[in-house]
Every structure is written in structure tokens, then in C-alpha cells.
N, CA, C and O atoms as a GROMACS GRO file, in nm:
protein
  592
    1MET      N    1   1.107  -2.758  -2.763
    1MET     CA    2   1.152  -2.724  -2.629
    1MET      C    3   1.041  -2.656  -2.549
    1MET      O    4   1.020  -2.688  -2.432
    2ARG      N    5   0.971  -2.560  -2.613
    2ARG     CA    6   0.864  -2.486  -2.545
    2ARG      C    7   0.754  -2.581  -2.500
    2ARG      O    8   0.700  -2.566  -2.391
    3ALA      N    9   0.720  -2.680  -2.584
    3ALA     CA   10   0.616  -2.777  -2.549
    3ALA      C   11   0.658  -2.860  -2.428
    3ALA      O   12   0.573  -2.895  -2.346
    4LEU      N   13   0.786  -2.892  -2.416
    4LEU     CA   14   0.836  -2.969  -2.303
    4LEU      C   15   0.823  -2.889  -2.174
    4LEU      O   16   0.783  -2.945  -2.072
    5VAL      N   17   0.855  -2.761  -2.177
    5VAL     CA   18   0.843  -2.676  -2.058
    5VAL      C   19   0.698  -2.666  -2.014
    5VAL      O   20   0.670  -2.677  -1.895
    6ILE      N   21   0.606  -2.646  -2.109
    6ILE     CA   22   0.464  -2.637  -2.076
    6ILE      C   23   0.416  -2.769  -2.018
    6ILE      O   24   0.340  -2.770  -1.921
    7LEU      N   25   0.457  -2.882  -2.077
    7LEU     CA   26   0.418  -3.014  -2.027
    7LEU      C   27   0.467  -3.034  -1.884
    7LEU      O   28   0.392  -3.086  -1.802
    8LEU      N   29   0.589  -2.994  -1.853
    8LEU     CA   30   0.642  -3.007  -1.718
    8LEU      C   31   0.566  -2.919  -1.619
    8LEU      O   32   0.541  -2.961  -1.506
    9LEU      N   33   0.530  -2.799  -1.660
    9LEU     CA   34   0.454  -2.711  -1.571
    9LEU      C   35   0.317  -2.769  -1.540
    9LEU      O   36   0.273  -2.767  -1.425
   10VAL      N   37   0.248  -2.819  -1.641
   10VAL     CA   38   0.116  -2.878  -1.622
   10VAL      C   39   0.126  -3.002  -1.536
   10VAL      O   40   0.044  -3.022  -1.447
   11ALA      N   41   0.225  -3.086  -1.560
   11ALA     CA   42   0.242  -3.208  -1.481
   11ALA      C   43   0.273  -3.175  -1.335
   11ALA      O   44   0.232  -3.248  -1.245
   12GLY      N   45   0.345  -3.066  -1.312
   12GLY     CA   46   0.381  -3.028  -1.176
   12GLY      C   47   0.260  -2.986  -1.093
   12GLY      O   48   0.267  -2.989  -0.970
   13CYS      N   49   0.151  -2.948  -1.157
   13CYS     CA   50   0.032  -2.907  -1.085
   13CYS      C   51  -0.044  -3.027  -1.029
   13CYS      O   52  -0.126  -3.010  -0.938
   14ALA      N   53  -0.020  -3.145  -1.080
   14ALA     CA   54  -0.080  -3.270  -1.032
   14ALA      C   55  -0.231  -3.262  -1.025
   14ALA      O   56  -0.292  -3.321  -0.935
   15GLY      N   57  -0.292  -3.191  -1.118
   15GLY     CA   58  -0.437  -3.186  -1.124
   15GLY      C   59  -0.502  -3.095  -1.022
   15GLY      O   60  -0.624  -3.093  -1.011
   16ARG      N   61  -0.423  -3.020  -0.945
   16ARG     CA   62  -0.479  -2.930  -0.845
   16ARG      C   63  -0.502  -2.792  -0.904
   16ARG      O   64  -0.422  -2.748  -0.986
   17PRO      N   65  -0.608  -2.723  -0.864
   17PRO     CA   66  -0.628  -2.586  -0.909
   17PRO      C   67  -0.515  -2.497  -0.858
   17PRO      O   68  -0.456  -2.523  -0.753
   18LEU      N   69  -0.486  -2.392  -0.934
   18LEU     CA   70  -0.382  -2.297  -0.890
   18LEU      C   71  -0.421  -2.236  -0.757
   18LEU      O   72  -0.539  -2.212  -0.732
   19GLY      N   73  -0.324  -2.211  -0.670
   19GLY     CA   74  -0.349  -2.149  -0.542
   19GLY      C   75  -0.390  -2.247  -0.434
   19GLY      O   76  -0.428  -2.206  -0.324
   20THR      N   77  -0.383  -2.376  -0.462
   20THR     CA   78  -0.419  -2.475  -0.362
   20THR      C   79  -0.300  -2.566  -0.334
   20THR      O   80  -0.211  -2.580  -0.419
   21ASP      N   81  -0.298  -2.625  -0.218
   21ASP     CA   82  -0.189  -2.716  -0.186
   21ASP      C   83  -0.238  -2.844  -0.120
   21ASP      O   84  -0.158  -2.926  -0.075
   22ASP      N   85  -0.369  -2.861  -0.114
   22ASP     CA   86  -0.421  -2.980  -0.047
   22ASP      C   87  -0.518  -3.057  -0.134
   22ASP      O   88  -0.612  -3.120  -0.084
   23GLY      N   89  -0.496  -3.052  -0.265
   23GLY     CA   90  -0.579  -3.130  -0.354
   23GLY      C   91  -0.707  -3.062  -0.399
   23GLY      O   92  -0.792  -3.129  -0.457
   24GLY      N   93  -0.724  -2.934  -0.375
   24GLY     CA   94  -0.840  -2.869  -0.434
   24GLY      C   95  -0.907  -2.761  -0.353
   24GLY      O   96  -0.990  -2.689  -0.408
   25THR      N   97  -0.877  -2.744  -0.225
   25THR     CA   98  -0.943  -2.639  -0.151
   25THR      C   99  -0.845  -2.525  -0.125
   25THR      O  100  -0.736  -2.546  -0.072
   26ALA      N  101  -0.886  -2.406  -0.161
   26ALA     CA  102  -0.801  -2.288  -0.140
   26ALA      C  103  -0.828  -2.232  -0.001
   26ALA      O  104  -0.942  -2.230   0.044
   27ASP      N  105  -0.723  -2.187   0.067
   27ASP     CA  106  -0.736  -2.128   0.199
   27ASP      C  107  -0.746  -1.977   0.182
   27ASP      O  108  -0.647  -1.911   0.148
   28LEU      N  109  -0.864  -1.922   0.206
   28LEU     CA  110  -0.885  -1.778   0.194
   28LEU      C  111  -0.892  -1.710   0.330
   28LEU      O  112  -0.937  -1.596   0.338
   29ALA      N  113  -0.848  -1.776   0.434
   29ALA     CA  114  -0.858  -1.720   0.568
   29ALA      C  115  -0.781  -1.590   0.583
   29ALA      O  116  -0.821  -1.504   0.662
   30LEU      N  117  -0.671  -1.573   0.510
   30LEU     CA  118  -0.590  -1.453   0.524
   30LEU      C  119  -0.626  -1.345   0.424
   30LEU      O  120  -0.563  -1.240   0.422
   31VAL      N  121  -0.726  -1.368   0.341
   31VAL     CA  122  -0.765  -1.271   0.240
   31VAL      C  123  -0.883  -1.189   0.290
   31VAL      O  124  -0.985  -1.246   0.329
   32ASP      N  125  -0.869  -1.056   0.289
   32ASP     CA  126  -0.978  -0.967   0.327
   32ASP      C  127  -1.065  -0.947   0.204
   32ASP      O  128  -1.031  -0.866   0.117
   33LEU      N  129  -1.176  -1.020   0.196
   33LEU     CA  130  -1.261  -1.016   0.078
   33LEU      C  131  -1.340  -0.887   0.066
   33LEU      O  132  -1.399  -0.861  -0.039
   34ALA      N  133  -1.341  -0.804   0.170
   34ALA     CA  134  -1.410  -0.676   0.164
   34ALA      C  135  -1.332  -0.575   0.083
   34ALA      O  136  -1.390  -0.478   0.032
   35LYS      N  137  -1.202  -0.594   0.069
   35LYS     CA  138  -1.118  -0.503  -0.007
   35LYS      C  139  -1.078  -0.568  -0.138
   35LYS      O  140  -1.046  -0.687  -0.140
   36PRO      N  141  -1.078  -0.493  -0.247
   36PRO     CA  142  -1.032  -0.552  -0.373
   36PRO      C  143  -0.884  -0.584  -0.365
   36PRO      O  144  -0.808  -0.517  -0.294
   37MET      N  145  -0.842  -0.687  -0.437
   37MET     CA  146  -0.701  -0.725  -0.439
   37MET      C  147  -0.620  -0.612  -0.502
   37MET      O  148  -0.666  -0.548  -0.597
   38SER      N  149  -0.502  -0.586  -0.450
   38SER     CA  150  -0.418  -0.478  -0.498
   38SER      C  151  -0.296  -0.535  -0.568
   38SER      O  152  -0.243  -0.639  -0.529
   39LYS      N  153  -0.252  -0.466  -0.671
   39LYS     CA  154  -0.128  -0.506  -0.737
   39LYS      C  155  -0.008  -0.444  -0.666
   39LYS      O  156   0.106  -0.472  -0.701
   40TRP      N  157  -0.035  -0.359  -0.568
   40TRP     CA  158   0.072  -0.293  -0.495
   40TRP      C  159   0.105  -0.373  -0.370
   40TRP      O  160   0.015  -0.425  -0.304
   41PRO      N  161   0.234  -0.386  -0.336
   41PRO     CA  162   0.270  -0.461  -0.216
   41PRO      C  163   0.232  -0.385  -0.089
   41PRO      O  164   0.230  -0.262  -0.088
   42VAL      N  165   0.203  -0.459   0.017
   42VAL     CA  166   0.176  -0.396   0.146
   42VAL      C  167   0.309  -0.348   0.201
   42VAL      O  168   0.405  -0.425   0.208
   43GLY      N  169   0.315  -0.224   0.238
   43GLY     CA  170   0.438  -0.162   0.287
   43GLY      C  171   0.474  -0.043   0.200
   43GLY      O  172   0.407  -0.014   0.101
   44VAL      N  173   0.581   0.026   0.238
   44VAL     CA  174   0.624   0.146   0.166
   44VAL      C  175   0.769   0.134   0.124
   44VAL      O  176   0.849   0.066   0.189
   45SER      N  177   0.801   0.200   0.016
   45SER     CA  178   0.939   0.204  -0.030
   45SER      C  179   1.021   0.283   0.073
   45SER      O  180   0.982   0.392   0.115
   46CYS      N  181   1.134   0.226   0.111
   46CYS     CA  182   1.218   0.289   0.213
   46CYS      C  183   1.364   0.269   0.173
   46CYS      O  184   1.423   0.165   0.199
   47GLY      N  185   1.420   0.370   0.108
   47GLY     CA  186   1.555   0.354   0.056
   47GLY      C  187   1.550   0.253  -0.057
   47GLY      O  188   1.474   0.269  -0.152
   48ASN      N  189   1.631   0.150  -0.048
   48ASN     CA  190   1.635   0.046  -0.151
   48ASN      C  191   1.556  -0.078  -0.113
   48ASN      O  192   1.573  -0.184  -0.175
   49SER      N  193   1.469  -0.068  -0.012
   49SER     CA  194   1.394  -0.186   0.030
   49SER      C  195   1.248  -0.150   0.056
   49SER      O  196   1.208  -0.034   0.046
   50LEU      N  197   1.168  -0.251   0.090
   50LEU     CA  198   1.028  -0.233   0.123
   50LEU      C  199   1.014  -0.242   0.274
   50LEU      O  200   1.058  -0.339   0.336
   51CYS      N  201   0.953  -0.142   0.334
   51CYS     CA  202   0.928  -0.140   0.478
   51CYS      C  203   0.790  -0.199   0.502
   51CYS      O  204   0.690  -0.140   0.461
   52ASP      N  205   0.782  -0.314   0.567
   52ASP     CA  206   0.654  -0.380   0.597
   52ASP      C  207   0.586  -0.305   0.710
   52ASP      O  208   0.631  -0.309   0.825
   53THR      N  209   0.477  -0.236   0.678
   53THR     CA  210   0.410  -0.150   0.775
   53THR      C  211   0.298  -0.220   0.851
   53THR      O  212   0.228  -0.156   0.930
   54THR      N  213   0.278  -0.350   0.828
   54THR     CA  214   0.166  -0.419   0.892
   54THR      C  215   0.178  -0.424   1.044
   54THR      O  216   0.076  -0.432   1.112
   55GLY      N  217   0.296  -0.419   1.098
   55GLY     CA  218   0.315  -0.425   1.243
   55GLY      C  219   0.334  -0.288   1.307
   55GLY      O  220   0.386  -0.279   1.418
   56GLY      N  221   0.294  -0.180   1.238
   56GLY     CA  222   0.307  -0.046   1.294
   56GLY      C  223   0.439   0.022   1.262
   56GLY      O  224   0.468   0.129   1.315
   57LYS      N  225   0.521  -0.040   1.176
   57LYS     CA  226   0.647   0.024   1.138
   57LYS      C  227   0.623   0.133   1.036
   57LYS      O  228   0.523   0.133   0.964
   58VAL      N  229   0.717   0.227   1.029
   58VAL     CA  230   0.712   0.338   0.934
   58VAL      C  231   0.851   0.354   0.873
   58VAL      O  232   0.951   0.309   0.929
   59CYS      N  233   0.855   0.420   0.757
   59CYS     CA  234   0.984   0.455   0.697
   59CYS      C  235   1.017   0.597   0.740
   59CYS      O  236   0.939   0.689   0.719
   60CYS      N  237   1.132   0.613   0.800
   60CYS     CA  238   1.180   0.746   0.839
   60CYS      C  239   1.262   0.800   0.722
   60CYS      O  240   1.378   0.763   0.705
   61GLU      N  241   1.200   0.889   0.643
   61GLU     CA  242   1.262   0.942   0.522
   61GLU      C  243   1.388   1.021   0.558
   61GLU      O  244   1.400   1.078   0.666
   62GLY      N  245   1.478   1.024   0.464
   62GLY     CA  246   1.604   1.094   0.486
   62GLY      C  247   1.710   1.001   0.542
   62GLY      O  248   1.825   1.000   0.496
   63ARG      N  249   1.670   0.923   0.642
   63ARG     CA  250   1.761   0.822   0.697
   63ARG      C  251   1.733   0.686   0.638
   63ARG      O  252   1.812   0.593   0.651
   64ASP      N  253   1.616   0.674   0.570
   64ASP     CA  254   1.574   0.551   0.504
   64ASP      C  255   1.584   0.429   0.595
   64ASP      O  256   1.641   0.326   0.560
   65ILE      N  257   1.525   0.444   0.715
   65ILE     CA  258   1.520   0.332   0.807
   65ILE      C  259   1.376   0.293   0.833
   65ILE      O  260   1.288   0.379   0.846
   66CYS      N  261   1.351   0.165   0.841
   66CYS     CA  262   1.220   0.111   0.871
   66CYS      C  263   1.220   0.076   1.019
   66CYS      O  264   1.295  -0.012   1.062
   67THR      N  265   1.137   0.144   1.097
   67THR     CA  266   1.141   0.127   1.241
   67THR      C  267   1.003   0.146   1.301
   67THR      O  268   0.911   0.192   1.234
   68SER      N  269   0.990   0.111   1.426
   68SER     CA  270   0.864   0.136   1.496
   68SER      C  271   0.843   0.286   1.511
   68SER      O  272   0.938   0.362   1.528
   69ASP      N  273   0.718   0.326   1.504
   69ASP     CA  274   0.681   0.466   1.517
   69ASP      C  275   0.699   0.510   1.662
   69ASP      O  276   0.662   0.432   1.750
   70PRO      N  277   0.751   0.624   1.693
   70PRO     CA  278   0.789   0.735   1.605
   70PRO      C  279   0.934   0.722   1.556
   70PRO      O  280   1.011   0.641   1.607
   71CYS      N  281   0.967   0.804   1.456
   71CYS     CA  282   1.104   0.806   1.405
   71CYS      C  283   1.197   0.862   1.511
   71CYS      O  284   1.155   0.945   1.592
   72PRO      N  285   1.324   0.818   1.512
   72PRO     CA  286   1.416   0.863   1.616
   72PRO      C  287   1.451   1.012   1.611
   72PRO      O  288   1.482   1.071   1.714
   73ASN      N  289   1.445   1.074   1.494
   73ASN     CA  290   1.477   1.217   1.483
   73ASN      C  291   1.350   1.299   1.466
   73ASN      O  292   1.277   1.278   1.369
   74PRO      N  293   1.320   1.390   1.557
   74PRO     CA  294   1.202   1.475   1.542
   74PRO      C  295   1.208   1.553   1.411
   74PRO      O  296   1.315   1.598   1.369
   75GLY      N  297   1.093   1.569   1.347
   75GLY     CA  298   1.088   1.644   1.223
   75GLY      C  299   1.112   1.562   1.098
   75GLY      O  300   1.100   1.613   0.987
   76THR      N  301   1.145   1.434   1.114
   76THR     CA  302   1.169   1.346   1.000
   76THR      C  303   1.036   1.307   0.936
   76THR      O  304   0.940   1.279   1.007
   77GLN      N  305   1.030   1.306   0.802
   77GLN     CA  306   0.908   1.261   0.736
   77GLN      C  307   0.885   1.115   0.770
   77GLN      O  308   0.976   1.033   0.761
   78ARG      N  309   0.764   1.084   0.810
   78ARG     CA  310   0.726   0.951   0.855
   78ARG      C  311   0.623   0.895   0.757
   78ARG      O  312   0.511   0.945   0.751
   79THR      N  313   0.660   0.791   0.682
   79THR     CA  314   0.569   0.732   0.584
   79THR      C  315   0.520   0.597   0.635
   79THR      O  316   0.596   0.501   0.644
   80GLY      N  317   0.391   0.592   0.668
   80GLY     CA  318   0.332   0.470   0.720
   80GLY      C  319   0.245   0.397   0.619
   80GLY      O  320   0.205   0.283   0.642
   81CYS      N  321   0.215   0.464   0.507
   81CYS     CA  322   0.135   0.402   0.401
   81CYS      C  323   0.159   0.479   0.272
   81CYS      O  324   0.197   0.596   0.274
   82ASP      N  325   0.136   0.411   0.159
   82ASP     CA  326   0.147   0.480   0.031
   82ASP      C  327   0.029   0.449  -0.060
   82ASP      O  328   0.033   0.475  -0.180
   83GLY      N  329  -0.076   0.394  -0.001
   83GLY     CA  330  -0.197   0.362  -0.076
   83GLY      C  331  -0.293   0.281   0.009
   83GLY      O  332  -0.261   0.246   0.123
   84PRO      N  333  -0.411   0.250  -0.044
   84PRO     CA  334  -0.514   0.181   0.033
   84PRO      C  335  -0.477   0.040   0.078
   84PRO      O  336  -0.531  -0.009   0.178
   85GLU      N  337  -0.386  -0.026   0.007
   85GLU     CA  338  -0.349  -0.164   0.043
   85GLU      C  339  -0.279  -0.172   0.177
   85GLU      O  340  -0.271  -0.280   0.237
   86ASP      N  341  -0.227  -0.060   0.226
   86ASP     CA  342  -0.154  -0.057   0.353
   86ASP      C  343  -0.246  -0.036   0.473
   86ASP      O  344  -0.201  -0.046   0.587
   87CYS      N  345  -0.373  -0.007   0.449
   87CYS     CA  346  -0.466   0.024   0.557
   87CYS      C  347  -0.569  -0.087   0.573
   87CYS      O  348  -0.615  -0.145   0.475
   88SER      N  349  -0.604  -0.116   0.696
   88SER     CA  350  -0.698  -0.225   0.723
   88SER      C  351  -0.842  -0.174   0.725
   88SER      O  352  -0.868  -0.056   0.748
   89GLY      N  353  -0.934  -0.266   0.701
   89GLY     CA  354  -1.076  -0.233   0.707
   89GLY      C  355  -1.114  -0.122   0.612
   89GLY      O  356  -1.078  -0.125   0.495
   90THR      N  357  -1.186  -0.024   0.664
   90THR     CA  358  -1.230   0.089   0.581
   90THR      C  359  -1.138   0.210   0.593
   90THR      O  360  -1.170   0.316   0.540
   91ASN      N  361  -1.025   0.195   0.662
   91ASN     CA  362  -0.932   0.307   0.675
   91ASN      C  363  -0.872   0.344   0.540
   91ASN      O  364  -0.864   0.261   0.449
   92VAL      N  365  -0.830   0.469   0.528
   92VAL     CA  366  -0.765   0.519   0.407
   92VAL      C  367  -0.629   0.576   0.444
   92VAL      O  368  -0.605   0.611   0.560
   93CYS      N  369  -0.542   0.586   0.346
   93CYS     CA  370  -0.408   0.640   0.367
   93CYS      C  371  -0.414   0.792   0.350
   93CYS      O  372  -0.456   0.840   0.245
   94CYS      N  373  -0.374   0.866   0.453
   94CYS     CA  374  -0.384   1.012   0.453
   94CYS      C  375  -0.247   1.078   0.458
   94CYS      O  376  -0.153   1.027   0.519
   95LEU      N  377  -0.238   1.194   0.391
   95LEU     CA  378  -0.119   1.278   0.401
   95LEU      C  379  -0.136   1.368   0.522
   95LEU      O  380  -0.237   1.437   0.534
   96TYR      N  381  -0.038   1.368   0.611
   96TYR     CA  382  -0.042   1.450   0.732
   96TYR      C  383   0.059   1.564   0.722
   96TYR      O  384   0.164   1.550   0.658
   97VAL      N  385   0.027   1.675   0.786
   97VAL     CA  386   0.121   1.786   0.798
   97VAL      C  387   0.144   1.823   0.944
   97VAL      O  388   0.236   1.899   0.975
   98ASP      N  389   0.061   1.769   1.035
   98ASP     CA  390   0.074   1.799   1.177
   98ASP      C  391   0.012   1.684   1.256
   98ASP      O  392  -0.096   1.642   1.215
   99PRO      N  393   0.066   1.631   1.359
   99PRO     CA  394   0.186   1.670   1.432
   99PRO      C  395   0.317   1.621   1.369
   99PRO      O  396   0.425   1.644   1.424
  100PHE      N  397   0.308   1.555   1.255
  100PHE     CA  398   0.426   1.510   1.183
  100PHE      C  399   0.398   1.529   1.034
  100PHE      O  400   0.283   1.548   0.995
  101PHE      N  401   0.501   1.525   0.953
  101PHE     CA  402   0.481   1.528   0.809
  101PHE      C  403   0.500   1.387   0.757
  101PHE      O  404   0.602   1.324   0.784
  102GLY      N  405   0.403   1.337   0.682
  102GLY     CA  406   0.413   1.203   0.627
  102GLY      C  407   0.276   1.145   0.602
  102GLY      O  408   0.182   1.219   0.572
  103SER      N  409   0.263   1.014   0.615
  103SER     CA  410   0.136   0.948   0.587
  103SER      C  411   0.106   0.843   0.692
  103SER      O  412   0.196   0.784   0.753
  104ALA      N  413  -0.024   0.821   0.712
  104ALA     CA  414  -0.071   0.720   0.808
  104ALA      C  415  -0.215   0.684   0.774
  104ALA      O  416  -0.284   0.761   0.707
  105CYS      N  417  -0.259   0.568   0.820
  105CYS     CA  418  -0.396   0.523   0.797
  105CYS      C  419  -0.490   0.588   0.898
  105CYS      O  420  -0.455   0.604   1.015
  106ALA      N  421  -0.609   0.623   0.852
  106ALA     CA  422  -0.711   0.684   0.939
  106ALA      C  423  -0.848   0.655   0.881
  106ALA      O  424  -0.860   0.612   0.766
  107GLN      N  425  -0.953   0.679   0.961
  107GLN     CA  426  -1.091   0.658   0.915
  107GLN      C  427  -1.125   0.752   0.800
  107GLN      O  428  -1.196   0.713   0.707
  108SER      N  429  -1.076   0.876   0.806
  108SER     CA  430  -1.099   0.973   0.699
  108SER      C  431  -0.982   1.072   0.699
  108SER      O  432  -0.903   1.075   0.793
  109CYS      N  433  -0.974   1.150   0.594
  109CYS     CA  434  -0.865   1.248   0.581
  109CYS      C  435  -0.921   1.389   0.582
  109CYS      O  436  -0.883   1.473   0.500
  110ASP      N  437  -1.012   1.415   0.675
  110ASP     CA  438  -1.085   1.541   0.676
  110ASP      C  439  -1.042   1.640   0.783
  110ASP      O  440  -1.096   1.750   0.788
  111SER      N  441  -0.948   1.605   0.869
  111SER     CA  442  -0.912   1.697   0.977
  111SER      C  443  -0.816   1.806   0.926
  111SER      O  444  -0.763   1.796   0.816
  112ASP      N  445  -0.796   1.908   1.007
  112ASP     CA  446  -0.707   2.018   0.970
  112ASP      C  447  -0.562   1.974   0.956
  112ASP      O  448  -0.484   2.039   0.886
  113SER      N  449  -0.524   1.863   1.022
  113SER     CA  450  -0.386   1.817   1.017
  113SER      C  451  -0.360   1.727   0.896
  113SER      O  452  -0.246   1.685   0.874
  114GLN      N  453  -0.463   1.696   0.820
  114GLN     CA  454  -0.451   1.607   0.704
  114GLN      C  455  -0.474   1.685   0.575
  114GLN      O  456  -0.546   1.785   0.573
  115ARG      N  457  -0.412   1.637   0.468
  115ARG     CA  458  -0.424   1.706   0.340
  115ARG      C  459  -0.478   1.618   0.228
  115ARG      O  460  -0.455   1.647   0.111
  116GLY      N  461  -0.549   1.512   0.261
  116GLY     CA  462  -0.613   1.431   0.158
  116GLY      C  463  -0.568   1.287   0.154
  116GLY      O  464  -0.480   1.244   0.229
  117VAL      N  465  -0.631   1.212   0.063
  117VAL     CA  466  -0.610   1.069   0.049
  117VAL      C  467  -0.489   1.042  -0.041
  117VAL      O  468  -0.473   1.106  -0.145
  118ILE      N  469  -0.406   0.948   0.000
  118ILE     CA  470  -0.290   0.904  -0.079
  118ILE      C  471  -0.337   0.793  -0.173
  118ILE      O  472  -0.417   0.708  -0.134
  119CYS      N  473  -0.288   0.794  -0.296
  119CYS     CA  474  -0.334   0.699  -0.397
  119CYS      C  475  -0.217   0.648  -0.482
  119CYS      O  476  -0.107   0.703  -0.479
  120HIS      N  477  -0.244   0.541  -0.558
  120HIS     CA  478  -0.152   0.493  -0.662
  120HIS      C  479  -0.206   0.529  -0.799
  120HIS      O  480  -0.133   0.572  -0.888
  121THR      N  481  -0.340   0.510  -0.814
  121THR     CA  482  -0.407   0.538  -0.940
  121THR      C  483  -0.541   0.606  -0.911
  121THR      O  484  -0.582   0.613  -0.795
  122ALA      N  485  -0.609   0.655  -1.014
  122ALA     CA  486  -0.739   0.720  -0.997
  122ALA      C  487  -0.842   0.623  -0.939
  122ALA      O  488  -0.941   0.667  -0.881
  123ASP      N  489  -0.820   0.492  -0.953
  123ASP     CA  490  -0.913   0.393  -0.895
  123ASP      C  491  -0.917   0.401  -0.743
  123ASP      O  492  -1.014   0.358  -0.682
  124ASP      N  493  -0.812   0.456  -0.682
  124ASP     CA  494  -0.806   0.470  -0.536
  124ASP      C  495  -0.880   0.595  -0.487
  124ASP      O  496  -0.899   0.612  -0.367
  125CYS      N  497  -0.922   0.682  -0.578
  125CYS     CA  498  -0.985   0.809  -0.545
  125CYS      C  499  -1.136   0.801  -0.562
  125CYS      O  500  -1.189   0.707  -0.621
  126LYS      N  501  -1.204   0.903  -0.509
  126LYS     CA  502  -1.349   0.914  -0.528
  126LYS      C  503  -1.379   0.952  -0.672
  126LYS      O  504  -1.293   1.006  -0.742
  127PRO      N  505  -1.501   0.923  -0.718
  127PRO     CA  506  -1.539   0.966  -0.854
  127PRO      C  507  -1.520   1.118  -0.869
  127PRO      O  508  -1.550   1.194  -0.777
  128GLY      N  509  -1.469   1.159  -0.983
  128GLY     CA  510  -1.446   1.301  -1.008
  128GLY      C  511  -1.310   1.350  -0.961
  128GLY      O  512  -1.279   1.468  -0.973
  129GLN      N  513  -1.228   1.259  -0.906
  129GLN     CA  514  -1.094   1.295  -0.862
  129GLN      C  515  -0.990   1.225  -0.947
  129GLN      O  516  -1.018   1.123  -1.010
  130MET      N  517  -0.870   1.281  -0.949
  130MET     CA  518  -0.757   1.219  -1.018
  130MET      C  519  -0.643   1.201  -0.919
  130MET      O  520  -0.638   1.268  -0.816
  131CYS      N  521  -0.554   1.109  -0.950
  131CYS     CA  522  -0.439   1.078  -0.864
  131CYS      C  523  -0.316   1.147  -0.924
  131CYS      O  524  -0.275   1.113  -1.035
  132VAL      N  525  -0.257   1.243  -0.851
  132VAL     CA  526  -0.145   1.321  -0.904
  132VAL      C  527  -0.025   1.314  -0.810
  132VAL      O  528  -0.039   1.297  -0.689
  133GLN      N  529   0.093   1.327  -0.868
  133GLN     CA  530   0.218   1.329  -0.791
  133GLN      C  531   0.219   1.451  -0.698
  133GLN      O  532   0.190   1.562  -0.742
  134LEU      N  533   0.252   1.429  -0.571
  134LEU     CA  534   0.263   1.539  -0.476
  134LEU      C  535   0.406   1.591  -0.478
  134LEU      O  536   0.501   1.514  -0.463
  135GLU      N  537   0.423   1.719  -0.497
  135GLU     CA  538   0.556   1.778  -0.513
  135GLU      C  539   0.642   1.770  -0.388
  135GLU      O  540   0.764   1.758  -0.397
  136ILE      N  541   0.579   1.775  -0.270
  136ILE     CA  542   0.658   1.787  -0.148
  136ILE      C  543   0.674   1.659  -0.070
  136ILE      O  544   0.724   1.661   0.043
  137SER      N  545   0.632   1.546  -0.127
  137SER     CA  546   0.631   1.425  -0.044
  137SER      C  547   0.695   1.303  -0.110
  137SER      O  548   0.640   1.193  -0.102
  138GLY      N  549   0.806   1.321  -0.174
  138GLY     CA  550   0.876   1.207  -0.233
  138GLY      C  551   0.792   1.138  -0.338
  138GLY      O  552   0.746   1.203  -0.432
  139GLY      N  553   0.772   1.008  -0.324
  139GLY     CA  554   0.700   0.931  -0.425
  139GLY      C  555   0.551   0.919  -0.402
  139GLY      O  556   0.486   0.842  -0.471
  140LEU      N  557   0.495   0.994  -0.307
  140LEU     CA  558   0.352   0.981  -0.279
  140LEU      C  559   0.268   1.058  -0.380
  140LEU      O  560   0.309   1.162  -0.431
  141LYS      N  561   0.149   1.003  -0.407
  141LYS     CA  562   0.051   1.068  -0.495
  141LYS      C  563  -0.075   1.094  -0.414
  141LYS      O  564  -0.102   1.023  -0.317
  142GLY      N  565  -0.152   1.194  -0.453
  142GLY     CA  566  -0.273   1.230  -0.380
  142GLY      C  567  -0.394   1.247  -0.469
  142GLY      O  568  -0.381   1.276  -0.588
  143CYS      N  569  -0.513   1.229  -0.412
  143CYS     CA  570  -0.638   1.246  -0.485
  143CYS      C  571  -0.678   1.393  -0.483
  143CYS      O  572  -0.687   1.455  -0.377
  144TYR      N  573  -0.704   1.448  -0.601
  144TYR     CA  574  -0.746   1.588  -0.615
  144TYR      C  575  -0.859   1.596  -0.716
  144TYR      O  576  -0.868   1.513  -0.807
  145PRO      N  577  -0.946   1.698  -0.702
  145PRO     CA  578  -1.057   1.712  -0.798
  145PRO      C  579  -1.002   1.730  -0.940
  145PRO      O  580  -0.903   1.798  -0.963
  146GLN      N  581  -1.071   1.666  -1.034
  146GLN     CA  582  -1.032   1.682  -1.175
  146GLN      C  583  -1.065   1.824  -1.219
  146GLN      O  584  -1.168   1.880  -1.181
  147THR      N  585  -0.978   1.880  -1.297
  147THR     CA  586  -1.002   2.015  -1.348
  147THR      C  587  -1.061   2.005  -1.487
  147THR      O  588  -1.019   1.921  -1.567
  148PRO      N  589  -1.158   2.090  -1.518
  148PRO     CA  590  -1.223   2.082  -1.649
  148PRO      C  591  -1.131   2.120  -1.763
  148PRO      O  592  -1.171   2.117  -1.879
   0.00000   0.00000   0.00000
């Protein structure tokens, strides 16, 4: 039975390389080759669903609604990114504390209103940093210096 399933899968490819649909050429027009591929989906967890943040939407925490920025209730945590895959170009995902609490993409996370880079794993951080769970921000993790 297993051999039959494998045979059907191979036959279904019709001799084309994986990821192609026109007999052999892959379309990479939508792939940003400057950024490594991420295993994390673009968007943020918002309640029981994924909020697609590519069009400027954010998750308004507490109400768990995915909407255009800003959130309808002042003071609501606004999550616009949860890692580097959500930011375009060389931007990074930053934790903000002012003028709102939450996360958003920016060129750097060095201003007084920001508290560092948001990460999924240590690979998202600079050398010598680790990715740790942030106590005050739901499921977000941040890059912090490794302690000896």
C-alpha cells in the first residue's frame, strides 16, 4: 500500500521540479531573497486566529480583534509583529512602551520608547544575545544579553 501511495505522488509531479507549475521554472518574484526564509508565518497570533499584518493591520490584545491601526480602545496593547518575518527590508520587530504598548516594525529599536528586538529564537538576535519570554507582553519574546 505504501509503495502505491509513493508511486501516485511521484506520478502526480509529472516530471516537474517541486515548487513549479509550468514545466520547470520556479517563480521567485514574490520571494525576498535578501531575508532568510522563516518557519514562522507572517502575521501575529490574535485570539484563536492569525492576524495578517502585511497591510498595516494589528492585533488589539484583550479584545482579540485584527484591525487597521490604531486600535479602537486607547491603552489597548497593539501587536503589529512578533518576529523578523513580519517586517520588510532591514526593519526589525521592536517592543514599544510609548506612545502605545505593543510591537511594531522599525529601522532599529534604540529609542527611549522602545525596549528591544522581538524574536522567536536566538537566531533572530545579535551574537551574544538570547531570546527570552517577556513577562509583560503575552506571547512575545525579546533579545537580551546572555548572562555568564
